[in-house]
ZAZA-636451 format. One record per residue (C-alpha): residue number from 1; residue in three letters; x, y, z. Coordinates in nm, 4 decimals. Example, Ala and Ser with C-alpha at 12.3 -4.5 7.8 and 13.67 -1.06 7.14 Angstrom:
% residues 2
num	residu	c1	c2	c3
1	ALA	1.2300	-0.4500	0.7800
2	SER	1.3670	-0.1060	0.7140
***
This chain:
% residues 396
num	residu	c1	c2	c3
1	UNK	1.1236	0.4236	0.9320
2	UNK	1.1241	0.0987	1.1319
3	UNK	0.8297	-0.1412	1.1280
4	UNK	0.7729	-0.4858	1.2775
5	UNK	0.4814	-0.6934	1.1542
6	UNK	0.3318	-0.9422	1.4017
7	UNK	0.1255	-1.2088	1.2279
8	UNK	0.0362	-1.5702	1.3009
9	UNK	0.0677	-1.6558	0.9301
10	UNK	0.3482	-1.5825	0.6862
11	UNK	0.5547	-1.7228	0.4011
12	UNK	0.6325	-2.0089	0.3213
13	UNK	0.2652	-2.0745	0.3949
14	UNK	0.0326	-2.0140	0.1007
15	UNK	-0.2850	-1.8088	0.1215
16	UNK	-0.4302	-1.4643	0.0576
17	UNK	-0.3207	-1.3019	0.3890
18	UNK	0.0281	-1.4516	0.3596
19	UNK	0.0730	-1.3216	0.0034
20	UNK	-0.0645	-0.9769	0.0864
21	UNK	0.1551	-0.9366	0.3930
22	UNK	0.4625	-1.0687	0.2114
23	UNK	0.4241	-0.8242	-0.0779
24	UNK	0.3482	-0.5386	0.1630
25	UNK	0.6676	-0.6038	0.3601
26	UNK	0.8873	-0.6524	0.0544
27	UNK	0.7369	-0.3394	-0.1026
28	UNK	0.7980	-0.1288	0.2084
29	UNK	1.1551	-0.2587	0.2290
30	UNK	1.2179	-0.1489	-0.1325
31	UNK	1.1023	0.1983	-0.0306
32	UNK	1.3732	0.2104	0.2369
33	UNK	1.1786	0.0879	0.5413
34	UNK	1.3592	-0.1337	0.7952
35	UNK	1.1075	-0.4207	0.8201
36	UNK	1.1066	-0.7281	1.0426
37	UNK	0.8518	-1.0053	1.0977
38	UNK	0.7411	-1.1895	1.4112
39	UNK	0.5350	-1.4940	1.3238
40	UNK	0.4553	-1.8554	1.4071
41	UNK	0.6013	-2.1823	1.2838
42	UNK	0.4520	-2.2506	0.9371
43	UNK	0.1560	-2.4918	0.9542
44	UNK	-0.1198	-2.3654	0.7202
45	UNK	-0.3310	-2.5208	0.5677
46	UNK	-0.2457	-2.8709	0.6991
47	UNK	-0.2612	-2.7783	1.0685
48	UNK	0.0783	-2.9491	1.1163
49	UNK	0.4059	-2.7632	1.1623
50	UNK	0.6203	-2.8024	0.8505
51	UNK	0.8911	-3.0679	0.8886
52	UNK	1.1892	-2.8299	0.8799
53	UNK	1.0427	-2.6310	1.1715
54	UNK	0.9277	-2.9173	1.3951
55	UNK	1.0593	-2.9336	1.7509
56	UNK	1.1698	-2.5697	1.7623
57	UNK	1.0705	-2.3227	2.0327
58	UNK	1.1909	-2.0311	1.8213
59	UNK	1.4075	-1.9675	1.5186
60	UNK	1.5377	-1.6720	1.3162
61	UNK	1.5756	-1.6649	0.9399
62	UNK	1.6103	-1.4124	0.6604
63	UNK	1.3619	-1.4123	0.3728
64	UNK	1.4138	-1.1666	0.0868
65	UNK	1.6448	-0.9617	0.3066
66	UNK	1.3868	-0.9353	0.5883
67	UNK	1.4528	-1.0787	0.9347
68	UNK	1.1819	-1.3257	1.0368
69	UNK	1.1551	-1.4428	1.3985
70	UNK	0.9347	-1.7488	1.4475
71	UNK	0.7829	-1.8871	1.7677
72	UNK	0.6214	-2.2191	1.8482
73	UNK	0.2433	-2.2413	1.8481
74	UNK	-0.0153	-2.5139	1.8896
75	UNK	-0.0874	-2.6041	1.5268
76	UNK	-0.4391	-2.7159	1.4372
77	UNK	-0.6929	-2.6826	1.1588
78	UNK	-0.9647	-2.8664	1.3530
79	UNK	-1.3219	-2.7424	1.3309
80	UNK	-1.3769	-2.7928	1.7047
81	UNK	-1.3677	-2.4777	1.9165
82	UNK	-1.1128	-2.5825	2.1815
83	UNK	-0.8223	-2.6689	1.9434
84	UNK	-0.8849	-2.3528	1.7401
85	UNK	-0.8918	-2.1341	2.0522
86	UNK	-0.5732	-2.2934	2.1847
87	UNK	-0.4107	-2.2401	1.8436
88	UNK	-0.4806	-1.8652	1.8647
89	UNK	-0.4001	-1.8204	2.2340
90	UNK	-0.0751	-2.0193	2.2190
91	UNK	0.0818	-1.7863	1.9647
92	UNK	-0.0625	-1.4772	2.1335
93	UNK	0.1240	-1.5811	2.4497
94	UNK	0.4434	-1.6959	2.2787
95	UNK	0.4836	-1.3680	2.0910
96	UNK	0.5321	-1.1871	2.4231
97	UNK	0.8825	-1.3419	2.4352
98	UNK	0.9768	-1.1000	2.1564
99	UNK	0.9696	-0.7984	2.3928
100	UNK	1.3515	-0.7700	2.4415
101	UNK	1.3985	-0.7794	2.0647
102	UNK	1.1337	-0.5105	2.0074
103	UNK	1.2827	-0.2850	2.2761
104	UNK	1.6209	-0.2990	2.1013
105	UNK	1.4684	-0.2209	1.7600
106	UNK	1.2921	0.1029	1.8630
107	UNK	1.0171	0.0573	1.6041
108	UNK	0.8155	0.3494	1.4764
109	UNK	0.5204	0.1163	1.4164
110	UNK	0.4154	-0.2327	1.5190
111	UNK	0.1562	-0.3687	1.2763
112	UNK	-0.0555	-0.6537	1.4148
113	UNK	-0.2498	-0.8797	1.1806
114	UNK	-0.5986	-0.9781	1.3015
115	UNK	-0.7410	-1.2401	1.3234
116	UNK	-0.6634	-1.3788	1.5691
117	UNK	-0.8069	-1.0975	1.7783
118	UNK	-0.6160	-1.2139	2.0875
119	UNK	-0.2929	-1.1305	1.9045
120	UNK	-0.4054	-0.7686	1.9058
121	UNK	-0.3940	-0.7576	2.2862
122	UNK	-0.0420	-0.9022	2.2810
123	UNK	0.0527	-0.6436	2.0204
124	UNK	-0.0878	-0.3646	2.2353
125	UNK	0.1204	-0.4792	2.5340
126	UNK	0.4347	-0.5080	2.3207
127	UNK	0.3786	-0.1669	2.1595
128	UNK	0.3370	0.0016	2.4982
129	UNK	0.6409	-0.1633	2.6542
130	UNK	0.8627	-0.0991	2.3501
131	UNK	0.7375	0.2599	2.2996
132	UNK	0.6025	0.1959	1.9499
133	UNK	0.2842	0.3027	1.7702
134	UNK	0.0257	0.0233	1.7342
135	UNK	-0.1430	-0.0336	1.3986
136	UNK	-0.4165	-0.2980	1.3737
137	UNK	-0.4423	-0.4597	1.0299
138	UNK	-0.7925	-0.6101	1.0106
139	UNK	-0.8255	-0.8837	0.7490
140	UNK	-1.1422	-1.0331	0.8953
141	UNK	-1.3873	-0.8871	1.1462
142	UNK	-1.3868	-1.0928	1.4636
143	UNK	-1.6028	-1.1823	1.6461
144	UNK	-1.8598	-1.0673	1.3855
145	UNK	-1.7495	-1.3277	1.1276
146	UNK	-1.7761	-1.6061	1.3859
147	UNK	-2.1328	-1.5013	1.4620
148	UNK	-2.2274	-1.4859	1.0931
149	UNK	-2.0814	-1.8336	1.0354
150	UNK	-2.2799	-1.9714	1.3290
151	UNK	-1.9663	-2.0550	1.5278
152	UNK	-2.0585	-1.8185	1.8126
153	UNK	-2.3774	-1.6786	1.9595
154	UNK	-2.4091	-1.3015	1.9617
155	UNK	-2.5772	-1.3199	2.3021
156	UNK	-2.3048	-1.5200	2.4759
157	UNK	-2.0440	-1.3958	2.7218
158	UNK	-1.7553	-1.5003	2.4939
159	UNK	-1.8892	-1.2923	2.2046
160	UNK	-1.9484	-0.9836	2.4179
161	UNK	-1.6008	-1.0134	2.5733
162	UNK	-1.4327	-1.0406	2.2336
163	UNK	-1.6406	-0.7511	2.1022
164	UNK	-1.5209	-0.5302	2.3892
165	UNK	-1.1615	-0.6337	2.3199
166	UNK	-1.2091	-0.5573	1.9501
167	UNK	-1.3368	-0.2036	2.0115
168	UNK	-1.0666	-0.1444	2.2756
169	UNK	-0.7931	-0.2339	2.0237
170	UNK	-0.9415	-0.0030	1.7600
171	UNK	-0.9362	0.2879	2.0050
172	UNK	-0.5778	0.2214	2.1191
173	UNK	-0.4350	0.2025	1.7653
174	UNK	-0.2784	0.5077	1.6038
175	UNK	-0.4771	0.3956	1.2985
176	UNK	-0.6424	0.0773	1.1720
177	UNK	-0.6024	-0.0814	0.8289
178	UNK	-0.8718	-0.2865	0.6558
179	UNK	-0.8682	-0.4896	0.3347
180	UNK	-1.2209	-0.3961	0.2235
181	UNK	-1.4445	-0.0892	0.2296
182	UNK	-1.6919	-0.2742	0.4515
183	UNK	-1.4181	-0.3408	0.7080
184	UNK	-1.2871	0.0170	0.7238
185	UNK	-1.6421	0.1536	0.7517
186	UNK	-1.7155	-0.0893	1.0358
187	UNK	-1.4010	-0.0181	1.2371
188	UNK	-1.4492	0.3570	1.1908
189	UNK	-1.7983	0.3230	1.3378
190	UNK	-1.6659	0.1168	1.6302
191	UNK	-1.4017	0.3376	1.7839
192	UNK	-1.1033	0.3649	1.5472
193	UNK	-0.9318	0.7062	1.5558
194	UNK	-0.8401	0.6771	1.1898
195	UNK	-0.8785	0.4112	0.9191
196	UNK	-0.6855	0.3230	0.6058
197	UNK	-0.8117	0.1069	0.3183
198	UNK	-0.5348	-0.1323	0.2104
199	UNK	-0.6852	-0.3857	-0.0276
200	UNK	-0.5293	-0.7190	-0.1157
201	UNK	-0.4705	-0.5897	-0.4664
202	UNK	-0.2261	-0.7479	-0.7106
203	UNK	0.1144	-0.6846	-0.8622
204	UNK	0.0359	-0.6906	-1.2363
205	UNK	0.4035	-0.7241	-1.3278
206	UNK	0.3868	-1.0878	-1.2076
207	UNK	0.1656	-1.1539	-1.5094
208	UNK	0.3748	-0.9660	-1.7662
209	UNK	0.5279	-1.1566	-2.0562
210	UNK	0.3059	-1.4621	-2.0094
211	UNK	0.1079	-1.5417	-2.3227
212	UNK	-0.0357	-1.8909	-2.3024
213	UNK	-0.3975	-1.8220	-2.3940
214	UNK	-0.5544	-2.1450	-2.5255
215	UNK	-0.6000	-2.1557	-2.8995
216	UNK	-0.8207	-2.4641	-2.9048
217	UNK	-1.1975	-2.4412	-2.9387
218	UNK	-1.2738	-2.5578	-2.5862
219	UNK	-1.3298	-2.2711	-2.3428
220	UNK	-1.1424	-2.3157	-2.0151
221	UNK	-1.2809	-2.2082	-1.6767
222	UNK	-1.0326	-2.2164	-1.3877
223	UNK	-1.0529	-2.2176	-1.0072
224	UNK	-0.7315	-2.1788	-0.8061
225	UNK	-0.7523	-2.1569	-0.4293
226	UNK	-0.8675	-2.3202	-0.1096
227	UNK	-1.0983	-2.6186	-0.1570
228	UNK	-1.2980	-2.5547	0.1589
229	UNK	-1.6634	-2.5667	0.2529
230	UNK	-1.6933	-2.1885	0.2252
231	UNK	-1.6172	-2.2117	-0.1476
232	UNK	-1.8458	-2.5066	-0.2282
233	UNK	-1.6489	-2.6352	-0.5282
234	UNK	-1.7714	-2.9909	-0.4640
235	UNK	-2.1368	-2.8838	-0.4960
236	UNK	-2.0551	-2.7018	-0.8196
237	UNK	-1.8911	-3.0181	-0.9556
238	UNK	-2.2053	-3.2131	-0.8669
239	UNK	-2.4447	-2.9535	-1.0092
240	UNK	-2.2829	-2.8459	-1.3365
241	UNK	-2.1923	-3.0553	-1.6413
242	UNK	-1.9245	-2.8366	-1.7959
243	UNK	-1.8826	-3.0574	-2.1019
244	UNK	-2.2498	-2.9976	-2.1917
245	UNK	-2.1749	-2.6226	-2.1766
246	UNK	-1.8931	-2.6636	-2.4278
247	UNK	-1.6121	-2.5999	-2.1826
248	UNK	-1.3611	-2.7507	-1.9391
249	UNK	-1.3362	-2.6735	-1.5681
250	UNK	-0.9810	-2.6885	-1.4280
251	UNK	-0.9264	-2.6931	-1.0500
252	UNK	-0.6072	-2.6121	-0.8558
253	UNK	-0.5747	-2.6176	-0.4779
254	UNK	-0.6163	-2.8209	-0.1612
255	UNK	-0.8486	-2.8302	0.1380
256	UNK	-1.1294	-3.0112	0.3128
257	UNK	-1.3254	-3.0864	-0.0053
258	UNK	-1.0339	-3.2179	-0.2101
259	UNK	-1.1082	-3.5889	-0.1623
260	UNK	-1.4766	-3.5385	-0.2428
261	UNK	-1.3918	-3.3434	-0.5581
262	UNK	-1.1530	-3.6140	-0.6769
263	UNK	-1.4217	-3.8754	-0.6110
264	UNK	-1.6834	-3.6798	-0.8103
265	UNK	-1.4416	-3.6491	-1.1039
266	UNK	-1.3602	-4.0217	-1.0939
267	UNK	-1.7296	-4.1118	-1.0950
268	UNK	-1.8167	-3.8570	-1.3662
269	UNK	-1.5271	-3.8603	-1.6159
270	UNK	-1.7363	-3.6989	-1.8910
271	UNK	-1.8376	-3.3793	-1.7079
272	UNK	-1.5334	-3.1866	-1.8287
273	UNK	-1.3806	-3.1383	-1.4810
274	UNK	-1.0056	-3.1726	-1.4170
275	UNK	-0.8165	-3.1549	-1.0862
276	UNK	-0.4434	-3.0670	-1.0952
277	UNK	-0.3385	-3.0441	-0.7298
278	UNK	-0.1752	-2.7472	-0.5585
279	UNK	-0.0262	-2.4643	-0.7621
280	UNK	0.2516	-2.2482	-0.6191
281	UNK	0.2363	-1.8702	-0.6075
282	UNK	0.5103	-1.8568	-0.8724
283	UNK	0.3201	-2.0888	-1.1084
284	UNK	-0.0190	-1.9236	-1.0583
285	UNK	0.0064	-1.6497	-1.3265
286	UNK	0.0828	-1.8965	-1.6065
287	UNK	-0.1850	-2.1420	-1.4902
288	UNK	-0.4463	-1.8662	-1.4841
289	UNK	-0.3429	-1.7430	-1.8271
290	UNK	-0.4014	-2.0898	-1.9705
291	UNK	-0.7734	-2.0282	-1.9117
292	UNK	-1.0399	-1.8052	-2.0661
293	UNK	-1.2297	-1.7141	-1.7495
294	UNK	-1.2209	-1.7807	-1.3769
295	UNK	-1.4711	-1.9071	-1.1184
296	UNK	-1.4913	-1.7393	-0.7763
297	UNK	-1.7666	-1.8855	-0.5538
298	UNK	-1.8727	-1.8155	-0.1950
299	UNK	-2.1315	-2.0358	-0.0251
300	UNK	-2.2051	-1.7669	0.2316
301	UNK	-2.1253	-1.3976	0.2239
302	UNK	-1.9026	-1.2862	0.5127
303	UNK	-1.9229	-0.9168	0.5926
304	UNK	-1.5999	-0.7435	0.4958
305	UNK	-1.4528	-1.0373	0.3038
306	UNK	-1.3342	-0.9890	-0.0555
307	UNK	-1.1764	-1.2960	-0.2219
308	UNK	-0.8203	-1.2120	-0.3262
309	UNK	-0.8725	-1.4280	-0.6345
310	UNK	-1.0650	-1.1335	-0.7821
311	UNK	-0.7472	-0.9266	-0.8072
312	UNK	-0.5396	-1.2095	-0.9563
313	UNK	-0.8114	-1.2702	-1.2149
314	UNK	-0.7934	-0.9016	-1.3051
315	UNK	-0.4181	-0.9168	-1.3645
316	UNK	-0.4570	-1.2302	-1.5768
317	UNK	-0.7287	-1.0599	-1.7817
318	UNK	-0.9831	-1.3286	-1.6949
319	UNK	-1.3547	-1.2410	-1.6859
320	UNK	-1.4974	-1.3625	-1.3540
321	UNK	-1.7899	-1.5978	-1.3017
322	UNK	-1.8705	-1.4851	-0.9467
323	UNK	-2.1127	-1.6816	-0.7268
324	UNK	-2.1980	-1.4958	-0.4073
325	UNK	-2.2925	-1.1656	-0.2507
326	UNK	-2.1194	-0.8810	-0.0692
327	UNK	-1.8396	-0.6446	-0.1649
328	UNK	-1.6777	-0.8972	-0.3992
329	UNK	-1.9936	-0.9168	-0.6109
330	UNK	-2.0163	-0.5374	-0.6165
331	UNK	-1.6555	-0.5027	-0.7360
332	UNK	-1.7252	-0.7440	-1.0237
333	UNK	-2.0470	-0.5700	-1.1279
334	UNK	-1.9349	-0.2082	-1.0838
335	UNK	-1.6133	-0.2580	-1.2806
336	UNK	-1.7779	-0.4745	-1.5498
337	UNK	-1.5222	-0.7531	-1.5120
338	UNK	-1.7537	-1.0550	-1.5033
339	UNK	-2.0991	-1.1974	-1.4349
340	UNK	-2.2591	-1.2536	-1.0934
341	UNK	-2.4946	-1.5222	-0.9604
342	UNK	-2.6331	-1.5498	-0.6071
343	UNK	-2.4742	-1.7931	-0.3613
344	UNK	-2.5532	-2.1581	-0.4441
345	UNK	-2.7577	-2.0521	-0.7493
346	UNK	-2.5916	-2.2958	-0.9862
347	UNK	-2.8692	-2.2630	-1.2413
348	UNK	-2.7815	-1.8936	-1.2740
349	UNK	-2.4120	-1.9870	-1.2897
350	UNK	-2.4836	-2.2155	-1.5845
351	UNK	-2.6755	-1.9371	-1.7601
352	UNK	-2.3859	-1.6987	-1.7028
353	UNK	-2.1396	-1.9520	-1.8447
354	UNK	-2.3605	-2.0044	-2.1504
355	UNK	-2.3776	-1.6286	-2.2005
356	UNK	-1.9997	-1.5951	-2.1693
357	UNK	-1.9351	-1.8749	-2.4198
358	UNK	-2.1753	-1.7262	-2.6763
359	UNK	-2.0657	-1.3613	-2.6367
360	UNK	-1.6878	-1.3629	-2.6960
361	UNK	-1.6723	-0.9933	-2.7863
362	UNK	-1.8293	-0.8943	-2.4551
363	UNK	-1.5888	-1.1253	-2.2715
364	UNK	-1.3002	-0.9591	-2.4575
365	UNK	-1.4198	-0.6212	-2.3321
366	UNK	-1.4432	-0.7571	-1.9749
367	UNK	-1.0894	-0.8958	-2.0101
368	UNK	-0.9605	-0.5484	-2.0981
369	UNK	-1.1529	-0.4027	-1.8028
370	UNK	-0.9842	-0.6598	-1.5782
371	UNK	-0.6344	-0.5596	-1.6880
372	UNK	-0.7157	-0.1902	-1.6544
373	UNK	-0.8399	-0.2428	-1.2960
374	UNK	-0.5271	-0.4397	-1.2042
375	UNK	-0.3008	-0.1708	-1.3454
376	UNK	-0.4761	0.1418	-1.2244
377	UNK	-0.7266	0.0687	-0.9489
378	UNK	-0.6044	-0.2315	-0.7465
379	UNK	-0.2305	-0.2166	-0.8157
380	UNK	-0.0545	-0.3460	-0.5041
381	UNK	0.2849	-0.1718	-0.5518
382	UNK	0.1014	0.1596	-0.5921
383	UNK	-0.1016	0.0806	-0.2783
384	UNK	0.2183	0.0029	-0.0833
385	UNK	0.3671	0.3375	-0.1901
386	UNK	0.0502	0.5164	-0.0743
387	UNK	0.0684	0.3327	0.2598
388	UNK	0.4347	0.4316	0.2967
389	UNK	0.3481	0.7985	0.2357
390	UNK	0.0578	0.7799	0.4835
391	UNK	0.2753	0.6284	0.7590
392	UNK	0.5604	0.8664	0.6866
393	UNK	0.3254	1.1596	0.7413
394	UNK	0.2360	1.0126	1.0810
395	UNK	0.5987	1.0588	1.1865
396	UNK	0.6131	1.4256	1.0860
***
């Protein structure tokens, strides 16, 4: 089986989509699939092309035995619409230069990561001209997410045009993948011939043999991830005195709120909050296992979105203090792996933390539930094998 993945984001960038796609490709390769990647010059999350890739129109490299072809794109992490649109369109155009390469490969499948949605149209063109089967991998529902975040009006021409493109791509795909149940239900209802649930999941073996649980009396709560406005870590730092709750709050990551968080910590040194900078994917398991529980907040629920941090917390055996709604909250509650508060309800978060600190036996049970879920329900290598079998059947 031959597969090419087309994605705007990939390793060495850090992030949930990058990690999921990387482990999917490496896992498929181990199962005997001939995998290649077409992607952009690394630039996330800074919005600046990494130094070693600057000034290049295209380049080819090999990562973990997989050929990776990179093309220039307009890099930006600006909030303004025009730079963000140009960022998406530039790569969607540049990727068309890969057509001769794809024709030579004779792929069985071309998997296109969306967003950006415009990349799907490029993928459709490339699949047709290279006689390959198109698979849309939907990580985030566009333009629906843009409307929910207030970035786009549902009544405007741009929204309706993108919506038509979205449904067109679903219909033209041999099947569509989604990383949450909400996503696969949505795309099934909007034209997809067939859908496949491929969650972010986690490889629990990354957490094997790491035993650094704190033995001191202080309970440690950890957050590791993007420090953006959608997570609201700065507001939590303002609203909660962790020292008064008998615990420490340790933060790892980078993003738009980083400077504000560092300022809050400097002005409030006795609140029990500590910032440690960015943690690499390789270091993450040991950093998580230094804690007793994890914090996963969402300021606003986005339909179809499930924070990947949930799965990593499972593998680390960390009960989850979840703040938000949606499918992520349901996963935590249904599997009994943590406590849930509504978005921005920091009073309820404090009550949940107090409960967790004073009920260690219940937290121990939740920790075991976490590890069981990571091993048996959201195990990424097992999910990759199931995906391989599903795609293999499509060829028979």
